[in-house]
VODO-550784 format. One record per residue: residue in one letter; x, y, z of N, C-alpha, C in turn. Coordinates in steps of 0.1 Angstrom, whole numbers, plus 5000, padded with zeros to 4 digits. Each point is the difference from the previous one (the first is absolute). Example, Ala and Ser with C-alpha at 12.3 -4.5 7.8 and 13.67 -1.06 7.14 Angstrom:
REM residues 2
A513249435078499150125000500950125000;S499650114993500950115000499250115008;
//
This chain:
REM residues 61
I119090028811499250124998498649975007;G499649884999498749975007498850014991;L500250034987498850014991499649874995;G498849994995499549884994499049925009;I499749884996499049925008500649945012;Q499350015011500549945013500149854999;P500849945008500349855000498849915000;P499050015008498949905000499349994987;T500050114991499350004988500849924989;P499349904994500749924990500450084987;E501249984995500550084989500949904992;W499850004987500849914992501550015001;G500550125001501450025002500549945013;A499250035011500449945013499949855000;M499049944993499949864999501249944993;L500550064989501249964993501250015009;S500150115007501250025009500049905011;G498849975006499949905011500349864995;G499649974988500149874995501449974994;R500850105000501449984994500849915008;M499950005014500849915008499549855000;F498749984995499549875000499949944986;I500750064990499949964986500449864998;R500949945007500449864998499049905007;T499550045011499149905008498550024996;A499650124997498650024997499950114988;P500349954988500150104989498750074997;H498949945003498750064997499850135008;I500750025011499850135007500550124992;A501049984992500550114991499549994986;T499649884996499649984986498650064997;F499149985008498650054998499950154999;P500650075010500050154998500850054988;G501149934996500750034988499249984988;V499349894999499249984988498850105000;A499450035011499050105000500550144995;I501150045004500650124996500249994985;M500649894995500349994986498750004991;I498949945004498850004993499450135000;T500050075012499550145000500750094991;I501350005000500850094991499749974985;F499949874997499749964986498650054996;A499049985009498750054997499950154998;L500750085009500150144998500750044987;N501049934996500750024988499149984988;L499249895000499049984989498950105000;L499650045012499050115000500550134994;G501250045004500750124994500149994985;D500449884995500249984986498650024993;G499049945006498750014994499550145000;M500250075010499650145001500750094990;R501349974998500850074990499549974986;D499749884997499549964987498650074997;A499250005010498650064999500050154999;L501050075007499950145001501050084992;D501049944994501050074993499650024985;P499850134997499550034986500949964989;R501350005003501049964990499949854995;L499449925009499949864997498749974993;K499150094998498749984994500050024985;Q501250014994500050034985499749874992;
//
């Protein structure tokens, strides 16, 4: 389709995809972007839980 970020721009998904073929010889190429994605998703999940706890009137009883 051609949508999305163009190739010279760094992107976590592209880094994971490119590091897939080097996973045995250089695991850090795929590991660091994967860990960054995991930490970001975990932080957003905690932020969402905190916002729900603070803003949900049913939980303030």
